[in-house]
Each structure stands twice: as structure tokens, then as C-alpha cells.
GUVEXNU-845509 format. One line per 2 residues: number of its first residue (from 1); their letters; for each residue y, z negated, x of C-alpha. Coordinates in Angstrom, 1 decimal, padded with zeros to 4 digits. Last residue first. Layout:
NUM	A	Y/Z/X ~ ...
***
This chain:
489	XX	-023.6/030.9/-002.0 ~ -020.1/030.9/-003.9
487	XX	-019.0/027.9/-001.7 ~ -019.3/029.6/001.4
485	XX	-017.6/032.8/000.2 ~ -014.5/030.3/-001.2
483	XX	-014.6/029.2/002.6 ~ -014.4/032.5/004.1
481	XX	-011.8/033.6/002.0 ~ -009.6/030.7/002.8
479	XX	-010.4/031.4/006.2 ~ -009.5/034.6/006.0
477	XX	-006.2/034.0/003.6 ~ -005.1/031.7/006.2
475	XX	-005.2/033.9/009.3 ~ -003.6/037.0/007.4
473	XX	-000.9/034.9/006.1 ~ -000.6/033.3/009.8
471	XX	-000.4/037.2/010.8 ~ 002.4/038.5/008.4
469	XX	004.6/035.1/008.8 ~ 004.7/034.9/013.0
467	XX	004.5/031.3/013.6 ~ 005.4/031.9/017.2
465	XX	002.7/029.2/018.3 ~ 000.3/031.2/015.4
463	XX	001.3/034.3/016.4 ~ 000.7/033.6/020.2
461	XX	-002.8/032.6/019.7 ~ -003.7/036.1/018.5
459	XX	-004.4/037.1/014.5 ~ -007.7/039.1/014.1
457	XX	-009.5/036.6/012.3 ~ -013.4/037.4/010.8
455	XX	-014.2/034.1/009.9 ~ -017.5/033.1/011.0
453	XX	-017.7/029.7/012.0 ~ -017.1/031.1/015.7
451	XX	-014.3/033.4/014.4 ~ -012.4/030.1/013.2
449	XX	-013.0/028.3/016.1 ~ -012.0/031.2/018.7
447	XX	-008.9/031.0/016.5 ~ -007.9/027.4/016.8
445	XX	-009.0/026.9/020.0 ~ -006.6/029.4/021.2
443	XX	-004.0/028.1/019.4 ~ -004.6/024.3/020.5
441	XX	-004.2/025.9/024.3 ~ -001.5/027.6/023.2
439	XX	000.6/024.6/021.8 ~ -000.5/022.5/024.6
437	XX	001.2/024.9/027.0 ~ 004.3/024.8/024.8
435	XX	004.6/020.9/024.9 ~ 003.6/019.0/022.0
433	XX	005.3/016.8/019.7 ~ 003.2/014.5/016.9
431	XX	004.5/011.3/018.1 ~ 003.3/012.3/021.3
429	XX	001.1/015.2/021.7 ~ -001.9/016.1/019.4
427	XX	-003.6/018.4/021.6 ~ -007.5/018.8/020.7
425	XX	-009.9/019.2/022.7 ~ -011.4/015.5/022.5
423	XX	-011.7/016.8/018.8 ~ -014.4/018.9/019.2
421	XX	-014.4/020.9/016.0 ~ -017.6/022.1/014.6
419	XX	-018.9/018.7/012.5 ~ -017.5/020.0/009.3
417	XX	-016.9/023.7/008.4 ~ -014.4/024.3/005.8
415	XX	-012.9/021.0/005.9 ~ -013.0/021.4/010.0
413	XX	-011.4/024.6/010.1 ~ -008.6/023.6/007.8
411	XX	-008.2/020.9/010.1 ~ -007.9/023.3/012.9
409	XX	-005.6/025.3/011.3 ~ -003.2/022.5/009.8
407	XX	-003.4/021.5/014.1 ~ -002.1/025.0/015.0
405	XX	000.8/023.1/016.6 ~ 003.1/025.9/015.6
403	XX	002.0/025.6/012.0 ~ 003.4/022.2/011.8
401	XX	006.8/023.7/011.9 ~ 006.2/024.2/008.1
399	XX	004.1/026.3/006.2 ~ 004.6/027.3/002.3
397	XX	003.8/030.9/002.6 ~ -000.2/030.4/001.7
395	XX	000.1/029.6/-001.8 ~ 003.0/031.7/-001.9
393	XX	001.4/035.4/-000.7 ~ -001.1/035.0/-004.1
391	XX	-004.4/036.3/-002.6 ~ -005.7/039.3/-004.9
389	XX	-009.4/039.3/-004.5 ~ -011.7/041.7/-003.8
387	XX	-013.3/039.9/-001.1 ~ -010.0/037.9/-000.2
385	XX	-010.2/038.7/003.6 ~ -010.4/042.4/002.4
383	XX	-007.8/041.9/-000.3 ~ -005.6/040.0/002.2
381	XX	-005.9/043.0/004.7 ~ -005.5/045.8/002.6
379	XX	-002.1/043.9/001.3 ~ -000.7/042.8/004.6
377	XX	-001.6/046.8/005.9 ~ 000.2/048.3/003.4
375	XX	003.2/045.8/003.8 ~ 003.4/046.4/007.3
373	XX	003.4/050.2/006.5 ~ 006.2/050.3/004.1
371	XX	008.1/047.8/007.1 ~ 007.4/050.6/009.5
369	XX	008.1/053.8/007.9 ~ 005.7/056.3/009.3
367	XX	007.1/059.3/007.6 ~ 004.0/060.3/005.7
365	XX	004.2/056.2/004.4 ~ 007.7/056.3/003.0
363	XX	006.9/059.8/001.4 ~ 004.2/058.6/-000.5
361	XX	006.4/056.1/-002.0 ~ 007.4/052.5/-001.8
359	XX	010.6/051.0/-003.7 ~ 007.8/048.4/-005.3
357	XX	004.8/048.2/-003.9 ~ 003.1/044.9/-005.3
355	XX	-000.5/046.0/-005.4 ~ -002.4/046.5/-008.2
353	XX	-005.4/047.8/-006.7 ~ -006.1/050.4/-009.5
351	XX	-002.1/051.6/-010.6 ~ -000.1/050.6/-007.6
349	XX	-002.7/050.7/-004.8 ~ -004.0/053.7/-006.0
347	XX	-001.1/055.3/-006.8 ~ 000.8/054.8/-002.9
345	XX	-002.9/056.2/-001.8 ~ -002.7/059.3/-004.0
343	XX	001.0/060.0/-002.8 ~ -000.2/059.5/000.6
341	XX	-002.7/062.2/000.1 ~ -000.2/064.6/-001.3
339	XX	002.2/063.9/001.5 ~ -000.6/065.4/004.2
337	XX	-000.8/068.5/002.0 ~ 002.9/069.0/001.7
335	XX	002.8/068.5/005.9 ~ 000.9/071.3/006.2
333	XX	002.3/073.3/003.6 ~ 002.1/076.6/006.0
331	XX	000.3/076.1/009.3 ~ -003.0/075.3/007.0
329	XX	-004.4/071.7/007.1 ~ -007.7/070.8/009.3
327	XX	-007.9/068.8/008.1 ~ -009.0/067.3/004.7
325	XX	-006.8/067.3/001.6 ~ -008.1/064.1/-000.7
323	XX	-008.6/064.9/-004.5 ~ -012.1/065.7/-004.2
321	XX	-012.4/062.2/-002.2 ~ -011.8/060.3/-005.7
319	XX	-011.3/056.7/-004.3 ~ -012.7/053.6/-005.4
317	XX	-010.7/050.3/-004.3 ~ -013.6/048.0/-002.9
315	XX	-011.6/046.6/000.1 ~ -013.2/049.3/002.3
313	XX	-012.4/052.5/-000.3 ~ -009.0/051.3/000.0
311	XX	-009.3/051.5/004.0 ~ -010.9/054.8/004.1
309	XX	-007.7/056.0/001.9 ~ -005.2/054.4/004.5
307	XX	-007.1/056.2/006.9 ~ -006.9/059.8/005.2
305	XX	-003.0/059.3/004.5 ~ -002.0/061.9/006.9
303	XX	000.6/059.8/008.3 ~ -002.1/057.1/009.8
301	XX	-002.6/058.3/013.2 ~ 000.4/059.0/015.1
299	XX	002.5/056.0/013.8 ~ 000.0/053.5/014.2
297	XX	-001.5/054.8/017.1 ~ -005.0/055.0/018.7
295	XX	-006.7/054.7/015.5 ~ -010.2/056.4/015.4
293	XX	-010.9/059.1/013.3 ~ -012.5/057.9/011.2
291	XX	-012.7/054.3/009.9 ~ -015.1/052.2/011.5
289	XX	-014.1/048.8/009.8 ~ -013.5/047.4/013.5
287	XX	-011.0/050.7/014.0 ~ -008.6/049.3/011.1
285	XX	-009.1/045.6/012.7 ~ -008.0/046.7/016.0
283	XX	-005.2/049.0/014.8 ~ -003.7/045.9/012.8
281	XX	-003.8/043.7/015.8 ~ -002.5/046.2/018.0
279	XX	000.5/047.0/015.3 ~ 001.2/043.1/015.6
277	XX	000.7/042.7/019.5 ~ 003.2/045.6/020.0
275	XX	003.1/049.1/020.9 ~ 005.4/050.5/022.8
273	XX	007.8/053.0/020.7 ~ 007.4/056.6/019.7
271	XX	010.0/059.1/019.8 ~ 008.5/060.8/023.0
269	XX	005.3/061.5/021.2 ~ 007.3/063.7/018.8
267	XX	005.8/063.8/015.4 ~ 004.2/066.5/013.4
265	XX	000.8/065.2/012.7 ~ -001.1/067.2/015.2
263	XX	001.3/066.4/018.0 ~ 004.6/067.9/018.6
261	XX	004.4/070.8/021.3 ~ 006.7/070.2/024.4
259	XX	008.5/073.5/024.9 ~ 007.7/075.5/027.7
257	XX	009.4/076.0/031.1 ~ 011.9/078.9/030.7
255	XX	014.8/076.8/030.5 ~ 014.4/075.9/034.0
253	XX	017.8/074.5/035.4 ~ 019.1/073.3/031.7
251	XX	015.6/071.7/030.8 ~ 015.5/069.8/033.7
249	XX	018.8/068.5/032.8 ~ 018.4/067.6/029.4
247	XX	015.2/065.9/030.5 ~ 017.2/064.0/032.8
245	XX	019.7/063.0/030.8 ~ 017.6/062.3/027.5
243	XX	015.9/059.7/030.0 ~ 019.0/057.9/030.9
241	XX	020.3/057.8/027.5 ~ 017.0/056.8/026.2
239	XX	015.8/054.1/029.0 ~ 012.3/053.8/028.1
237	XX	011.1/050.9/030.2 ~ 008.7/053.5/031.4
235	XX	011.5/056.4/032.6 ~ 014.2/053.9/033.5
233	XX	011.9/052.2/036.1 ~ 010.4/055.0/037.5
231	XX	014.1/055.7/038.6 ~ 016.3/058.1/036.5
229	XX	019.6/060.3/036.6 ~ 018.7/062.9/038.6
227	XX	015.2/064.5/040.0 ~ 015.6/068.1/039.2
225	XX	015.0/069.9/042.2 ~ 012.1/071.4/040.9
223	XX	010.3/069.8/043.7 ~ 011.8/066.8/043.0
221	XX	010.5/067.0/039.5 ~ 007.0/066.9/040.8
219	XX	008.4/063.7/042.9 ~ 009.3/062.3/039.5
217	XX	006.0/063.1/038.0 ~ 004.5/060.8/040.8
215	XX	007.0/058.1/040.5 ~ 006.2/058.2/036.7
213	XX	002.7/057.4/037.2 ~ 003.2/054.9/039.7
211	XX	005.7/052.9/037.3 ~ 002.2/052.0/035.2
209	XX	002.3/049.4/032.8 ~ 004.9/051.4/030.4
207	XX	002.9/054.4/031.1 ~ -000.3/052.4/029.5
205	XX	-003.8/052.5/030.6 ~ -004.0/048.9/030.6
203	XX	-006.3/048.1/028.0 ~ -008.6/051.4/028.6
201	XX	-011.2/050.3/030.3 ~ -011.3/046.7/029.1
199	XX	-011.6/048.6/025.4 ~ -014.3/051.0/026.9
197	XX	-016.6/047.8/028.1 ~ -016.4/046.3/024.9
195	XX	-017.2/049.1/023.1 ~ -020.4/050.2/025.6
193	XX	-021.7/047.0/025.1 ~ -021.9/047.1/021.6
191	XX	-023.5/050.2/021.7 ~ -026.3/049.2/024.3
189	XX	-027.1/046.1/022.3 ~ -027.2/048.4/019.0
187	XX	-029.3/050.9/020.6 ~ -031.6/048.4/022.6
185	XX	-032.3/046.1/019.6 ~ -032.1/042.4/021.2
183	XX	-033.5/040.6/018.1 ~ -030.8/038.1/018.5
181	XX	-028.4/041.1/018.5 ~ -029.7/042.3/015.6
179	XX	-030.1/039.0/013.8 ~ -026.0/038.4/014.9
177	XX	-025.0/041.6/012.7 ~ -024.5/045.5/013.2
175	XX	-023.9/048.0/011.1 ~ -019.8/047.1/010.7
173	XX	-019.5/046.1/014.0 ~ -016.9/048.5/015.0
171	XX	-014.9/047.3/018.5 ~ -011.1/046.7/018.4
169	XX	-010.5/043.5/020.0 ~ -010.6/041.5/016.7
167	XX	-014.1/043.1/015.9 ~ -015.4/042.0/019.6
165	XX	-014.4/038.7/018.6 ~ -016.2/038.8/015.4
163	XX	-019.3/039.7/017.0 ~ -018.9/037.1/019.9
161	XX	-018.5/034.3/018.0 ~ -021.4/035.3/015.3
159	XX	-023.4/035.3/018.3 ~ -022.1/032.0/019.8
157	XX	-022.9/030.6/016.4 ~ -026.5/031.9/016.0
155	XX	-027.5/030.5/019.4 ~ -026.3/026.8/018.9
153	XX	-030.0/025.2/018.2 ~ -031.8/026.5/020.5
151	XX	-028.9/027.1/022.7 ~ -028.9/023.4/023.1
149	XX	-026.3/023.8/026.1 ~ -023.8/026.5/026.7
147	XX	-021.9/026.7/023.3 ~ -018.8/028.3/023.6
145	XX	-016.0/026.9/021.8 ~ -014.8/025.9/025.2
143	XX	-014.4/028.9/026.4 ~ -011.7/030.0/024.1
141	XX	-012.5/033.4/023.4 ~ -009.6/036.6/023.5
139	XX	-008.4/034.9/026.6 ~ -008.8/038.0/028.8
137	XX	-009.9/041.4/027.3 ~ -012.6/043.1/028.7
135	XX	-014.1/039.9/030.8 ~ -013.0/037.6/028.1
133	XX	-015.6/039.8/025.6 ~ -017.7/040.2/029.0
131	XX	-017.9/036.2/028.9 ~ -018.7/036.3/025.0
129	XX	-021.4/038.6/025.3 ~ -023.1/036.7/028.0
127	XX	-022.9/033.2/026.6 ~ -024.4/034.8/023.1
125	XX	-027.8/033.3/023.2 ~ -029.8/036.7/022.6
123	XX	-027.8/038.7/024.8 ~ -029.5/038.5/027.7
121	XX	-033.1/039.9/025.6 ~ -031.5/043.3/025.6
119	XX	-030.5/043.5/029.8 ~ -034.0/041.8/030.4
117	XX	-036.0/044.4/028.6 ~ -038.1/045.3/031.6
115	XX	-037.8/047.4/034.9 ~ -033.8/046.6/035.7
113	XX	-034.8/042.9/036.0 ~ -031.6/040.8/035.7
111	XX	-030.5/038.7/038.2 ~ -029.3/036.7/036.1
109	XX	-030.0/035.3/032.8 ~ -030.4/031.8/033.9
107	XX	-027.2/031.7/035.8 ~ -024.9/033.0/033.2
105	XX	-023.2/029.9/032.8 ~ -022.3/030.0/036.3
103	XX	-020.8/033.2/036.5 ~ -021.2/035.6/039.3
101	XX	-021.7/039.1/038.8 ~ -022.9/041.8/041.4
99	XX	-023.0/045.3/040.2 ~ -025.3/047.7/039.3
97	XX	-023.5/051.3/038.2 ~ -023.3/053.2/041.4
95	XX	-026.1/055.6/040.4 ~ -026.9/055.2/036.9
93	XX	-025.6/058.9/036.3 ~ -027.7/060.3/038.8
91	XX	-030.8/058.5/037.1 ~ -030.1/060.4/033.8
89	XX	-028.8/059.0/030.7 ~ -030.6/060.2/027.4
87	XX	-030.1/057.4/025.5 ~ -031.7/054.7/027.5
85	XX	-032.2/054.7/031.1 ~ -034.1/052.0/033.2
83	XX	-032.3/051.3/036.6 ~ -034.4/050.9/039.4
81	XX	-031.8/052.4/041.8 ~ -034.7/055.7/042.7
79	XX	-033.8/057.9/045.6 ~ -033.7/061.7/046.6
77	XX	-032.6/062.9/043.0 ~ -033.5/066.5/041.7
75	XX	-031.6/067.1/037.9 ~ -034.0/068.1/035.4
73	XX	-033.9/070.3/032.1 ~ -035.1/073.6/034.8
71	XX	-037.0/072.1/037.5 ~ -034.8/073.2/040.7
69	XX	-037.4/073.6/043.9 ~ -037.1/071.8/047.3
67	XX	-040.9/071.4/047.2 ~ -040.8/067.7/047.8
65	XX	-038.4/067.6/044.7 ~ -040.4/069.8/042.6
63	XX	-043.2/067.9/043.2 ~ -041.3/064.5/042.6
61	XX	-039.6/065.4/039.4 ~ -043.5/066.7/038.1
59	XX	-044.2/063.0/038.9 ~ -041.2/061.6/037.1
57	XX	-042.4/063.4/034.0 ~ -045.9/062.1/034.0
55	XX	-048.4/064.0/035.3 ~ -052.2/062.7/033.9
53	XX	-055.2/061.2/035.4 ~ -053.5/058.0/036.0
51	XX	-053.9/058.1/039.8 ~ -050.3/056.4/039.7
49	XX	-048.5/059.1/042.2 ~ -050.6/062.2/040.6
47	XX	-048.8/064.9/042.5 ~ -049.4/063.5/045.6
45	XX	-051.8/066.0/047.1 ~ -049.8/068.9/045.5
43	XX	-046.7/068.6/047.5 ~ -048.1/069.4/051.0
41	XX	-049.7/072.7/049.5 ~ -046.7/073.3/047.5
39	XX	-044.7/073.9/050.6 ~ -047.4/076.5/051.5
37	XX	-047.0/078.1/048.3 ~ -043.5/078.6/048.6
35	XX	-043.8/080.2/051.5 ~ -046.3/082.5/050.2
33	XX	-044.1/083.7/047.2 ~ -046.2/084.1/044.2
31	XX	-044.9/081.4/041.4 ~ -046.0/081.6/038.2
29	XX	-045.0/078.9/035.7 ~ -046.4/078.8/032.4
27	XX	-044.9/076.9/029.4 ~ -046.8/076.0/026.1
25	XX	-045.4/072.7/025.2 ~ -042.9/071.8/028.2
23	XX	-041.5/068.4/027.1 ~ -044.1/066.8/025.0
21	XX	-046.6/067.8/027.9 ~ -049.1/070.5/028.1
19	XX	-047.3/072.5/031.0 ~ -049.8/075.6/032.1
17	XX	-049.5/075.7/035.6 ~ -049.7/078.7/038.0
15	XX	-050.0/079.4/041.6 ~ -050.6/082.9/043.1
13	XX	-051.7/084.0/046.4 ~ -054.3/081.1/047.0
11	XX	-057.2/082.1/049.6 ~ -056.3/080.8/053.1
9	XX	-053.9/077.9/052.7 ~ -055.3/076.4/049.5
7	XX	-053.3/076.3/046.0 ~ -057.0/076.3/044.1
5	XX	-056.5/077.6/040.3 ~ -055.3/076.5/037.3
3	XX	-053.4/073.3/037.1 ~ -053.6/071.3/033.8
1	X	-050.6/069.1/033.0
***
């Protein structure tokens, strides 16, 4: 930036700057008011704060702050927090985002220097990422699996564990691998951090867990003299009869109120039951593959077949996108367009992927038939985990009561990746009989081990303990697929 003329109190009537920095090429500023010149006189002596011979963006902001004058394109702040900004984040938006964090396994990383690359270097051993994932979704990773010693040897396994666990909670990790994290690439590290944080922030935002919201709603209803029939617990627990009575009474007393609109897929949100663990697991799997739009709920977001078609393509089933109807759909015939997509998805599954889809048609997918979708999801997951190979159900489905102990899973992991199991952490019980807590601990350890060796597992520990057939099927298929890939390398 060049300054033309002198801004002294006696002679200067006009101050003109020509900004030649990359931010404001060729911009000319003219200020003629004498009181303003007086303010700038005191500020200009401090222009080149670092005596570099150039005026940086920060120094320019300081100049305008001293003059109490707004600089277009900048926000004037009165203090610095020492937070380094990336991706366009301003210093103002960084205020209040520093927090203390006490974790023995991360003491070698803390405190971080906000003025250098400490944040990006902190992820290189994988420990911090694993800890953050558990803060976001508790018990996602069995911390006994995290290597906190001999980091030079086991850094990569920690990063693989972190990435597979992040995928399991719904983070999109298709464009990032352990080597990217090892290199500390800023945009990838920040993107992964944000996804993990977002999952944690939204984890408990569910009406069934927040009776306080229901109470606020009922207080508003009381102002309309319509608080009858229901309590906050009735609302959040989904008591259909009492909630129906409440809504009917509300409509009868105030019929001029606008009717609740259906969502874009033609489904009334009130008809949708709370999300189960199985639904959450499959939804996380879809989102981890980077489908668009983001799947917030299976029965809201898959009725038009677009996500299912993307999943087909993800598992190497070719999709002719010229045949696909994309939104926005016309007002007349919108559901027909969605149904055509669903019919095409069934056609691909039956004729190209050779899935067993007896009795399943596009109308089943379009209407949100749960049993139909479970079959579809399972087949897609198995095809993905089997690297395009069709996995025979019966090979895997011959399980017995031992599955609930997770011992067969741990034995399989040890066979696939020797020397990874710490047997002193495995509970074998007395004469093969394990307590409920021991079974759960084994299940947590088994799933974290599977992710650590590189298998992308979406099942939950409870699925193993309860021997949930569909989810255990995907777990074994994932381990089988990983083992086959390892043999073929």
C-alpha cells in the first residue's frame, strides 16, 4: 500500500491511499473531513507495526480500528484471541472457541500453540482423533485398542482405527486416508474435525429425549386454551391416541390454523417412528459413502430412489443417469417421477447386480416398506464389503450362542491379522459362560479391533451381544471381505 501526500495537522486537507495489495487492487480512498484526518494522524505513525516496509491486512485493520472507521470487507475487532483462521473464518467467529481439555493420553499434544501448525500435527498419531470420536459418540472406540505407546510403530493403526470409527458414526471419509492425516493436510484435518464435532452436537437433538421442548409447546397451547389430553411425556413417547386427541381438539377450537404441510417426499413426519439402532447404522453407512443429499432419516430421504441409485453405483453397479429423474419434481406427477426412479433401482438390483428381490417392486421402495429396505440395505452392504462379489448368506448365518460372547469374532480377527489381539483383555468366563457386562466388553473390543485392522464395520456392540442377524451378517461379511482383499494383495 502506498500513501500519497502527508497527513499533518497544518496543511493536509485531503488524504489519499492507493491500495496495491492483492485484496484491493487499484482501489482509491479519499477522505476530506478534517476531524477524520486528525484521527488518522495519530493512527498513521503505527501503520507499519512490524517495520516490514509493507502494510499487511492486519495492520490495515488496526489503522481503521484506531480511526473508528469501518473497512469494507472486514470486521473491526478490539482484541486478538491468538486463533489461526482457515477457510475464511474471521477472528470474530473464533472468539470463545478455545477450551481446556484434560486427557492423560494427550498430554504430549497439549497445550497447542495457536500460532503454528500444532493443530494439524496433533492428529498424526491418531490418539486425539480417537478421543474426539468418543467424546462425540461415547463408546464408539474401545480405548484398550488405542496404541498410546511405541507411537512410531503403531501410529498408522491408530489413524486407520480413527477413520473407520469416524465412518461408523456417519462421517464422510471417502476422500481421506491415514496418509493424509499423517501429513497433516489442513483442509482434510479441519473437515474431519468438523464432521466429528457436528455428529456430537446433533446426537441428542431428538424430540423423544427432550420433554422440555414438549412442555414449551404445551404452554403455547395453553395460551390458545387447548392444553388438554396430553403431558410432555405423552408427546415425546409418541402416545398416538392421546396425541391424536390433542391435535383434534386443537383443530376443532382453532380451525383457521394452517394445516401441517407434508415434506418434499410426501410423507407426514408425524407418522415416522423414532430411529432404531439398525436404522442409524445403515444411515451412517450411506452418509460415510458421500451420498447426496445427506440422509437424515431413512423414510424421508430415500423415497425418490436417488440415494439407492447412488449406492448401487458405489458398489460397482453401473447406473444410466439419463434415465433418472432429478428434483425439483413437477407439481403434477411428482410421485410418478419418484416411482420411476425406484423401479429403475429394482431393475438394476434384479438384472445387473443379481440380488434376490422376489416380491419387491419399485412401489415398495417408494412407499417406505421397512422389510423391503432392510433386504436392499443388507444386499448393498454385503456387495460393498465383498468388493462387488455376492456373499452367500448361508455361509455366514450358521451362528450359535457363542456369537453373543464375541469370541468367534475375536478369533477370526486374530486369524486375519495375527498379533493384534491382546488376549488378557478378552473375557472367556467360567466354563464358557459370560456375564452380561463381560459380553458387552468383548463386543466393544471386537468391533474396535476390526476397525483398527482396517475393516470398515458399521455394527454396534449391542448387535453382537443380542445376536442381531442382519448386523452380525454385515460384520462377518466385512471381515471376510477384508481378509480376501488382504490375501489377494
